[in-house]
C-alpha positions as CSV (number, residue, x, y, z in Angstrom):
1,M,22.2,-12.9,-14.2
2,T,24.8,-15.6,-13.5
3,G,23.1,-17.0,-10.3
4,C,20.6,-19.8,-10.1
5,I,18.4,-21.3,-7.4
6,V,19.5,-24.9,-6.9
7,G,17.8,-25.8,-3.7
8,W,15.3,-24.4,-1.1
9,A,13.4,-25.0,2.1
10,H,10.4,-23.3,3.8
11,T,8.9,-23.7,7.2
12,K,5.2,-23.4,7.7
13,F,4.3,-19.8,8.5
14,G,2.3,-19.0,11.6
15,K,2.7,-18.7,15.4
16,H,5.6,-20.9,16.4
17,D,5.3,-21.1,20.2
18,G,8.3,-22.5,22.0
19,R,10.6,-21.9,19.0
20,D,13.2,-19.2,18.6
21,V,14.8,-17.6,15.6
22,E,17.8,-20.0,15.8
23,S,15.6,-23.1,15.5
24,L,13.8,-21.7,12.5
25,I,17.1,-20.8,10.8
26,V,18.6,-24.3,11.4
27,E,15.5,-26.0,10.0
28,V,15.6,-24.3,6.7
29,V,19.4,-24.3,6.4
30,E,19.5,-28.1,6.8
31,G,16.5,-28.4,4.4
32,A,18.0,-26.2,1.7
33,L,21.4,-27.9,1.7
34,A,19.7,-31.3,1.5
35,D,17.4,-30.2,-1.3
36,A,20.4,-28.8,-3.3
37,G,22.5,-31.8,-2.7
38,V,25.4,-29.8,-1.3
39,A,27.2,-29.7,2.0
40,A,27.8,-26.8,4.4
41,A,31.5,-27.0,3.5
42,D,30.7,-26.3,-0.1
43,I,29.1,-22.9,0.7
44,D,31.3,-19.9,0.0
45,S,29.2,-17.2,1.5
46,V,26.1,-16.7,3.7
47,Y,23.5,-13.9,3.7
48,L,20.8,-13.8,6.5
49,G,17.8,-11.5,6.0
50,T,15.9,-10.3,9.0
51,M,14.2,-7.0,9.9
52,N,13.9,-7.6,13.6
53,G,14.5,-4.2,15.3
54,G,12.9,-5.5,18.5
55,F,10.6,-8.4,17.6
56,V,13.2,-10.6,19.4
57,K,16.1,-9.8,21.8
58,Q,18.6,-11.7,19.7
59,E,20.3,-9.3,17.3
60,F,23.5,-10.0,15.2
61,P,22.0,-13.2,13.8
62,A,24.1,-14.0,10.7
63,S,26.4,-16.6,12.4
64,L,23.4,-18.4,13.8
65,V,23.4,-20.2,10.5
66,F,26.5,-21.9,11.7
67,Q,24.4,-23.7,14.4
68,A,23.2,-25.9,11.6
69,D,26.6,-27.3,10.8
70,P,30.1,-26.6,12.2
71,A,31.5,-26.8,8.7
72,F,30.1,-23.2,8.2
73,R,32.7,-21.9,10.7
74,F,35.0,-19.2,9.3
75,K,32.9,-18.5,6.2
76,P,31.7,-15.0,5.6
77,A,28.2,-14.4,6.9
78,T,26.3,-11.1,6.7
79,R,23.0,-9.9,8.0
80,V,20.8,-7.9,5.4
81,E,17.9,-5.6,6.2
82,N,15.5,-3.7,3.8
83,A,12.2,-3.6,5.7
84,C,9.6,-6.0,4.1
85,A,11.9,-6.5,1.1
86,T,14.7,-7.9,3.3
87,G,14.5,-11.4,1.9
88,S,14.8,-10.2,-1.7
89,A,17.7,-7.9,-0.7
90,A,19.5,-10.8,0.8
91,I,19.0,-12.8,-2.4
92,H,20.4,-9.9,-4.4
93,M,23.5,-9.8,-2.2
94,G,24.0,-13.5,-3.0
95,L,23.5,-12.9,-6.8
96,N,25.9,-10.0,-6.7
97,T,28.6,-12.0,-4.9
98,I,28.3,-14.8,-7.5
99,A,28.3,-12.3,-10.4
100,A,31.5,-10.7,-9.0
101,G,33.2,-14.1,-9.0
102,K,33.6,-14.2,-5.2
103,A,31.5,-17.4,-4.7
104,R,30.2,-20.4,-6.6
105,L,27.6,-21.4,-3.9
106,V,25.8,-18.9,-1.6
107,L,23.3,-19.7,1.1
108,V,20.5,-17.1,1.6
109,V,18.2,-17.3,4.6
110,G,15.2,-15.1,5.5
111,V,13.7,-15.3,8.9
112,E,11.4,-13.4,11.3
113,K,9.7,-14.2,14.6
114,M,7.0,-11.6,15.2
115,T,4.7,-13.2,17.8
116,E,6.8,-12.8,20.9
117,V,5.7,-9.2,21.3
118,S,2.2,-7.7,21.7
119,G,0.1,-6.4,18.8
120,T,0.7,-2.8,19.9
121,E,4.5,-3.4,19.8
122,V,4.2,-5.1,16.4
123,N,2.5,-2.0,15.1
124,D,5.2,0.3,16.4
125,L,8.0,-1.9,15.2
126,L,6.6,-2.0,11.7
127,L,6.1,1.7,11.7
128,R,9.9,1.9,11.8
129,A,9.7,1.1,8.1
130,S,8.0,4.5,7.5
131,Y,9.3,8.1,7.7
132,R,8.7,8.7,11.3
133,K,9.3,12.4,11.2
134,E,6.0,12.8,9.3
135,E,4.2,9.5,9.6
136,D,4.8,8.5,13.3
137,Q,1.4,9.7,14.5
138,I,-0.6,7.7,12.0
139,E,-2.9,5.5,14.0
140,G,-2.8,1.7,13.5
141,G,0.9,1.4,12.5
142,F,1.5,0.2,9.0
143,A,-2.2,-0.7,8.6
144,G,-2.9,3.0,9.2
145,I,-0.4,4.0,6.4
146,F,-2.1,1.7,3.9
147,G,-5.5,2.7,5.3
148,Q,-4.6,6.3,4.2
149,I,-3.4,5.0,0.8
150,A,-6.7,3.2,0.4
151,Q,-8.7,6.3,1.4
152,K,-6.8,8.4,-1.1
153,Y,-7.3,5.8,-3.8
154,F,-11.1,5.7,-3.1
155,Q,-11.2,9.5,-3.3
156,R,-9.4,9.6,-6.6
157,Y,-10.9,6.6,-8.4
158,G,-14.0,5.7,-6.4
159,D,-14.9,3.1,-3.8
160,Q,-13.1,-0.1,-4.5
161,S,-14.4,-2.1,-1.5
162,D,-15.7,-4.8,-3.8
163,A,-12.3,-5.3,-5.5
164,L,-10.5,-5.4,-2.2
165,A,-12.8,-8.1,-0.9
166,R,-12.4,-10.1,-4.1
167,I,-8.6,-9.9,-3.7
168,A,-8.8,-11.1,-0.1
169,A,-11.2,-13.9,-1.0
170,K,-9.0,-15.0,-3.9
171,N,-5.9,-15.2,-1.8
172,H,-7.6,-17.0,1.0
173,K,-9.0,-19.5,-1.4
174,N,-5.6,-20.0,-3.0
175,G,-4.0,-20.4,0.5
176,V,-6.1,-23.6,1.1
177,S,-3.8,-25.4,-1.4
178,N,-0.6,-24.1,0.3
179,P,0.6,-26.5,3.1
180,M,3.0,-23.8,4.3
181,A,0.3,-21.1,4.7
182,Q,-0.6,-19.7,8.1
183,M,-4.3,-19.5,7.3
184,R,-5.7,-22.3,5.1
185,R,-9.3,-21.2,5.1
186,D,-11.5,-20.1,2.2
187,L,-13.3,-17.2,3.9
188,G,-15.5,-16.4,0.8
189,Y,-16.3,-13.0,-0.7
190,E,-19.3,-12.2,1.5
191,F,-17.2,-12.5,4.7
192,C,-14.4,-10.4,3.3
193,R,-16.8,-7.8,1.9
194,N,-18.8,-7.1,5.1
195,V,-17.8,-5.5,8.3
196,S,-18.6,-7.8,11.3
197,D,-17.4,-8.7,14.8
198,K,-14.9,-11.1,13.2
199,N,-14.0,-8.8,10.4
200,P,-13.9,-5.3,11.9
201,L,-12.6,-2.1,10.3
202,V,-8.9,-1.8,11.1
203,A,-7.7,1.5,9.4
204,G,-9.6,3.7,7.0
205,P,-11.7,1.4,4.7
206,L,-9.4,-1.6,5.4
207,K,-10.9,-4.5,7.3
208,R,-9.1,-7.3,9.1
209,T,-9.3,-9.4,5.9
210,D,-7.5,-6.7,4.0
211,C,-4.4,-7.0,6.2
212,S,-1.6,-9.6,6.1
213,L,-0.9,-11.8,9.1
214,V,1.6,-11.4,11.9
215,S,3.8,-14.4,11.5
216,D,6.8,-16.5,12.4
217,G,8.7,-18.4,9.8
218,A,11.8,-18.9,7.7
219,A,12.8,-19.8,4.1
220,A,16.2,-20.5,2.5
221,V,17.7,-20.9,-1.0
222,V,21.0,-22.1,-2.2
223,L,22.3,-20.0,-5.1
224,A,24.9,-21.3,-7.6
225,D,26.8,-19.9,-10.5
226,M,25.7,-21.2,-13.9
227,Q,28.4,-23.8,-14.3
228,T,27.9,-25.2,-10.9
229,A,24.1,-25.2,-11.4
230,L,24.3,-27.2,-14.5
231,A,25.9,-30.1,-12.6
232,L,23.2,-30.1,-9.9
233,K,19.9,-32.0,-10.0
234,K,17.7,-28.8,-10.5
235,A,18.3,-25.2,-11.3
236,V,16.1,-22.1,-11.6
237,A,17.7,-19.2,-13.4
238,F,17.1,-15.5,-12.9
239,R,15.9,-14.1,-16.2
240,A,15.9,-10.7,-14.5
241,A,16.5,-9.3,-11.0
242,E,16.0,-5.6,-10.5
243,Q,15.9,-3.2,-7.5
244,V,14.4,0.3,-7.5
245,N,14.3,2.4,-4.4
246,D,12.2,5.6,-3.9
247,F,12.0,8.4,-1.4
248,L,11.1,7.3,2.1
249,P,8.6,10.1,2.9
250,M,5.3,9.6,1.3
251,S,5.0,13.4,1.0
252,R,7.7,13.5,-1.6
253,R,5.8,11.4,-4.2
254,D,2.4,10.4,-5.5
255,I,1.8,7.5,-3.2
256,L,-1.0,6.1,-5.5
257,A,1.3,5.9,-8.5
258,F,3.7,3.2,-7.0
259,E,6.4,4.6,-9.3
260,G,9.1,2.5,-7.7
261,P,7.3,-0.8,-8.3
262,A,6.3,0.3,-11.8
263,L,9.9,1.1,-12.7
264,A,11.2,-2.1,-11.2
265,W,8.7,-4.0,-13.4
266,Q,9.7,-2.1,-16.5
267,K,13.4,-2.7,-15.9
268,A,12.9,-6.4,-15.2
269,L,10.7,-7.0,-18.2
270,A,13.1,-5.1,-20.4
271,S,16.1,-7.0,-19.0
272,A,14.3,-10.3,-19.6
273,R,13.2,-9.3,-23.1
274,L,9.6,-10.2,-22.1
275,S,6.2,-8.6,-21.9
276,L,3.9,-9.1,-18.9
277,G,1.7,-11.4,-20.9
278,D,4.6,-13.8,-21.3
279,L,4.5,-14.6,-17.6
280,D,2.6,-17.6,-16.3
281,L,2.1,-16.3,-12.8
282,V,3.1,-13.6,-10.4
283,E,3.8,-13.7,-6.6
284,T,3.3,-10.1,-5.5
285,H,3.5,-8.2,-2.2
286,D,-0.1,-8.1,-0.9
287,C,0.8,-6.8,2.6
288,F,-2.6,-5.2,2.3
289,T,-5.2,-5.8,-0.4
290,I,-4.9,-2.2,-1.6
291,A,-1.2,-2.9,-2.3
292,E,-2.1,-5.8,-4.6
293,L,-4.7,-3.6,-6.4
294,I,-2.3,-0.8,-7.1
295,E,0.4,-3.4,-8.0
296,Y,-1.8,-4.6,-10.8
297,E,-1.5,-1.1,-12.3
298,A,2.3,-0.9,-11.5
299,M,3.0,-4.1,-13.4
300,G,1.0,-2.9,-16.4
301,L,-1.9,-5.3,-16.1
302,A,-4.4,-2.4,-16.0
303,P,-4.2,1.4,-16.5
304,K,-4.0,3.7,-13.4
305,G,-7.3,3.7,-11.5
306,E,-8.6,0.6,-13.3
307,G,-6.8,-2.1,-11.3
308,A,-10.2,-3.3,-10.1
309,R,-11.0,-4.7,-13.5
310,A,-8.2,-7.3,-13.1
311,I,-9.8,-8.9,-10.1
312,L,-13.5,-8.3,-10.9
313,E,-13.1,-9.8,-14.3
314,G,-11.2,-12.8,-13.0
315,W,-7.8,-12.1,-14.8
316,T,-5.8,-12.8,-11.6
317,E,-7.6,-16.0,-10.5
318,K,-5.6,-19.3,-10.7
319,D,-7.4,-20.0,-14.0
320,G,-7.2,-16.4,-15.3
321,K,-4.9,-14.8,-17.9
322,L,-2.2,-13.9,-15.2
323,P,-2.6,-15.8,-11.9
324,I,-1.6,-13.6,-9.0
325,N,-0.5,-15.1,-5.7
326,P,-1.5,-18.7,-6.3
327,S,0.2,-19.4,-3.0
328,G,-2.3,-17.3,-1.2
329,G,0.1,-14.4,-1.0
330,L,1.0,-12.6,2.3
331,K,-2.7,-12.4,3.0
332,S,-3.1,-16.1,3.5
333,K,0.4,-17.4,3.7
334,G,1.5,-14.9,6.4
335,H,4.2,-12.2,6.4
336,P,7.2,-12.9,8.6
337,V,8.9,-9.8,7.3
338,G,12.5,-11.0,6.8
339,A,11.4,-14.3,5.3
340,T,8.8,-13.0,2.8
341,G,11.1,-12.2,-0.1
342,V,12.9,-15.6,0.2
343,S,9.6,-17.4,0.5
344,M,8.3,-15.7,-2.7
345,H,11.4,-16.9,-4.6
346,V,11.0,-20.4,-3.3
347,L,7.3,-20.4,-4.4
348,G,8.3,-19.1,-7.8
349,A,11.0,-21.8,-8.2
350,M,8.5,-24.5,-7.2
351,Q,6.1,-23.3,-9.9
352,V,8.6,-23.2,-12.8
353,T,10.0,-26.7,-11.9
354,G,6.6,-28.2,-11.5
355,H,7.0,-28.9,-7.8
356,A,4.2,-26.6,-6.5
357,G,1.7,-29.4,-5.7
358,D,-1.9,-28.3,-5.4
359,M,-0.7,-24.7,-6.0
360,Q,0.7,-25.6,-9.4
361,I,-0.2,-23.4,-12.4
362,P,-0.2,-25.9,-15.3
363,N,2.9,-25.8,-17.5
364,A,4.3,-22.7,-15.7
365,S,7.8,-21.8,-17.0
366,L,8.0,-18.0,-16.2
367,A,7.3,-16.6,-12.8
368,G,7.3,-13.0,-11.8
369,I,8.0,-11.9,-8.2
370,M,7.5,-8.5,-6.7
371,N,8.6,-7.9,-3.1
372,M,8.1,-4.4,-1.6
373,G,9.7,-2.8,1.4
374,G,7.8,0.0,3.1
375,A,5.1,1.9,1.2
376,A,6.6,1.3,-2.3
377,V,10.1,2.3,-1.1
378,A,12.4,-0.7,-1.7
379,N,11.1,-2.6,-4.7
380,F,12.5,-5.9,-6.1
381,V,11.2,-7.7,-9.2
382,S,12.6,-11.1,-10.2
383,I,11.7,-13.2,-13.2
384,L,12.4,-16.9,-12.8
385,E,12.6,-19.7,-15.4
386,P,14.0,-23.3,-15.3
387,L,17.6,-23.5,-16.4
388,R,16.8,-26.7,-18.2
389,S,13.5,-27.3,-19.9
């Protein structure tokens, strides 16, 4: 890949009362430009990732980036959407533009404001990322879809409630160290494992602690071609960037196989000429704990049906052989849909440049990122490394 991340910015994720999408966009645009040491006038193209679809009334948001600086005026700006993988899709558009020689510097922003509507409306809006002809009547919105996936997984491979609780507890513990996380609270295994008034069942075997958070937030990166990146103060290269899409209806595939994520990982590792064991950490898409469990298998960390070993034997802890979601993941950090993929790339870039603070994995130089849209439908895997050691 010819594109590099040369600057970034990230709001705190959570409920941002009194703030609109525009203000979140402006904050990260100004921050990312300053971090990269470039001006708005230097940017050749803009991609804005947001799912929206009804979370807020303002559609057509790409040119809201221009509110940060009038020097953006007349530059091409395009809105990108790919469900929960929207942020990574926007980054891929930027990388493709650079690879095609159409730009030297590209600004990519991911944003979502989900808390202006009720919980019932959130469930319905998220269900739009499913195949509504067949899946529209599933109770509980997207939690209901992953509740069904968890139920099927339990039926095929046995009750995995212990493993799911360990994943939730790990991610909440990691989130304490992330100043951008929505929930910085170590809930502990016992709380995550047991049904209670504060941790009720939500869908199938999934409890509240198995579900990612409804969030507001934004993140942004500045991408540069290799030559431009070498002249800037920091640069993170894409060792690989792969996208694999699958059928939308779950009925057309074995939903427990996560074949799209598995193929995306295979292609990324092959492209990077690496094995999974070469990576120092992975930020993966734990929209629900069952997703992270199956993603262990999709990335090749454990055989099918044995993903529980990875968490129960401590492989994915911060001090394990492959730390997974040292940021706290979507579970603790929050999941403002359009911002998530950009956020994951920011966190990966922070790790491989040694700027991750209390989240830092010692001596990290290779970070894997897996961002998933829908139920394993749009699958993006990136592998990041510092351009200069």
